[in-house]
C-alpha positions in Angstrom: 0.6 14.5 -4.2 3.9 12.6 -2.6 4.7 9.1 -4.2 3.0 7.5 -0.8 -0.1 9.5 -0.2 -3.1 7.7 1.0 -6.0 9.9 0.6 -7.6 7.4 3.3 -6.7 4.1 5.7 -9.0 2.7 7.7 -8.4 -0.3 9.9 -11.1 -1.5 12.1 -11.3 -4.8 14.6 -14.1 -6.6 16.6 -14.4 -9.5 18.8 -18.0 -11.2 18.9 -18.1 -13.6 22.7 -20.2 -16.4 20.6 -23.3 -17.6 23.0 -23.6 -21.1 21.8 -24.4 -22.5 25.2 -27.6 -20.0 25.5 -28.6 -20.9 22.1 -28.7 -24.6 22.6 -30.3 -24.0 26.0 -27.8 -26.5 28.1 -26.5 -26.2 31.1 -25.0 -29.5 32.0 -21.2 -30.2 32.8 -20.3 -31.0 29.4 -22.4 -28.8 27.1 -20.8 -25.8 29.0 -17.5 -27.6 28.8 -17.8 -27.6 25.0 -20.3 -25.0 24.2 -19.2 -21.8 26.5 -16.0 -19.6 26.2 -16.1 -19.5 21.6 -14.9 -15.9 20.7 -15.3 -14.8 16.8 -12.5 -11.7 16.7 -11.6 -10.1 13.1 -9.2 -6.9 11.5 -10.7 -5.4 8.5 -8.8 -3.2 6.8 -9.4 -0.7 3.3 -7.3 2.2 2.0 -7.3 3.6 -1.4 -4.7 3.5 -3.7 -1.0 5.2 -4.3 -0.6 8.0 -6.8 1.3 7.0 -10.1 2.9 9.4 -12.5 2.5 8.6 -16.0 5.5 10.0 -18.3 6.6 8.8 -21.6 10.1 8.6 -21.2 11.2 9.6 -24.7 12.9 12.3 -23.6 17.1 11.6 -24.4 18.1 14.7 -22.9 15.6 15.5 -20.1 17.5 17.4 -17.6 15.3 16.0 -14.7 16.1 12.0 -16.3 12.3 11.3 -14.7 10.1 11.5 -17.8 8.3 13.9 -19.9 4.5 13.9 -19.1 1.8 13.8 -21.8 -1.4 15.7 -22.3 -4.7 15.3 -20.5 -6.7 14.3 -23.2 -9.7 16.3 -21.1 -12.3 15.9 -23.9 -15.1 13.7 -21.7 -13.0 10.1 -22.0 -12.8 8.4 -18.5 -9.4 7.9 -17.1 -10.6 4.7 -15.3 -11.6 1.6 -16.9 -14.3 -0.3 -14.8 -13.6 -3.8 -16.0 -10.2 -4.0 -14.9 -11.2 -7.1 -12.2 -13.0 -9.3 -14.8 -9.8 -10.5 -16.3 -8.6 -7.9 -18.2 -6.1 -5.9 -15.8 -6.3 -2.4 -17.6 -7.2 -0.1 -15.1 -6.3 3.4 -16.8 -7.8 4.2 -20.7 -4.7 5.3 -23.0 -7.6 7.1 -25.1 -7.7 9.7 -21.9 -3.9 10.5 -22.7 -2.3 12.0 -25.5 1.4 11.8 -26.2 3.2 14.8 -27.1 5.9 14.7 -29.8 9.6 14.8 -29.7 11.9 17.9 -31.4 14.8 17.5 -33.6 16.9 17.9 -30.0 15.0 15.1 -28.3 13.0 16.8 -25.8 9.5 16.9 -25.6 8.2 19.9 -27.9 6.0 21.2 -25.3 4.9 20.6 -21.4 2.7 18.5 -21.1 -0.6 19.4 -18.9 -0.9 16.1 -17.2 0.1 16.9 -13.3 2.7 15.0 -11.4 1.3 11.8 -9.9 -2.2 12.6 -11.3 -3.7 9.0 -11.5 -4.1 6.6 -8.5 -3.8 2.6 -8.3 -6.6 0.8 -7.2 -7.5 0.6 -3.6 -7.0 -2.0 -1.1 -8.8 -4.2 1.6 -8.9 -7.4 3.6 -10.2 -9.5 6.2 -8.5 -11.4 8.7 -11.0 -13.9 11.1 -9.9 -15.6 14.6 -11.4 -18.0 16.2 -10.5 -19.1 19.6 -11.9 -21.3 22.4 -11.3 -20.7 26.0 -11.4 -23.9 28.5 -11.4 -23.3 32.1 -8.9 -26.7 33.6 -9.0 -25.2 36.9 -10.3 -22.0 39.1 -6.7 -20.4 38.0 -5.5 -22.4 34.8 -7.0 -21.7 31.6 -6.2 -23.2 27.8 -7.0 -21.0 25.1 -7.2 -22.7 21.5 -7.1 -20.2 18.8 -7.2 -20.8 14.7 -6.3 -17.5 12.4 -6.9 -17.0 8.9 -5.8 -14.4 6.7 -6.4 -12.9 4.0 -10.2 -15.0 4.8 -11.8 -14.3 1.7 -9.2 -14.7 -0.4 -9.2 -11.7 -2.3 -6.5 -10.4 -4.7 -5.6 -6.6 -4.6 -4.2 -5.8 -8.1 -1.0 -3.2 -8.1 1.9 -2.6 -10.1 0.5 0.0 -12.3 2.4 0.4 -15.6 2.5 4.2 -16.2 5.0 4.9 -19.1 2.4 5.6 -21.6 4.7 4.6 -25.0 4.8 1.4 -23.8 2.4 -1.6 -25.2 1.0 -2.5 -21.5 0.5 1.6 -20.4 -2.2 1.5 -17.8 -2.0 -2.2 -17.0 -1.8 -3.9 -13.5 0.7 -6.1 -13.2 1.2 -7.7 -9.9 -0.9 -8.8 -7.4 -0.7 -9.4 -3.6 -0.3 -13.4 -2.4 -3.1 -14.9 -2.0 
């Protein structure tokens, strides 16, 4: 996969005219002014994670200067860990990758079997909401009051996956979206 390959991205939007006046069973002018014209709208966006290349960067004479890839364990060990959201930002399982030692020339002894950009960062999602009130001043003049919230649920999306296998923080998520 290419560096910016997204398997899925979905953006949905919706708007609802909230029928406060109907629910309150009020028909007076003051009630209509206060209860009619409310709109609730939102935008929900979700996407899968981006691909990351896992390398060891130990080869001093690597002609591509891109780092060598390790072997995938392939022995039933899961590549991804489940508990990253509960405080441990460890996303990749280090036991799922086998580092290949270098030869005397400084190059990796064999080519690793792990493909380029074989793992992905976690996906991301976000919800933005808006509440608006339309007020008819005259027949031709209207006033709109509006309040918008961005990242309404204060959800953190973790990024910055460390893909260099020979570092102490391999497989951890080191960055987060602003909240």
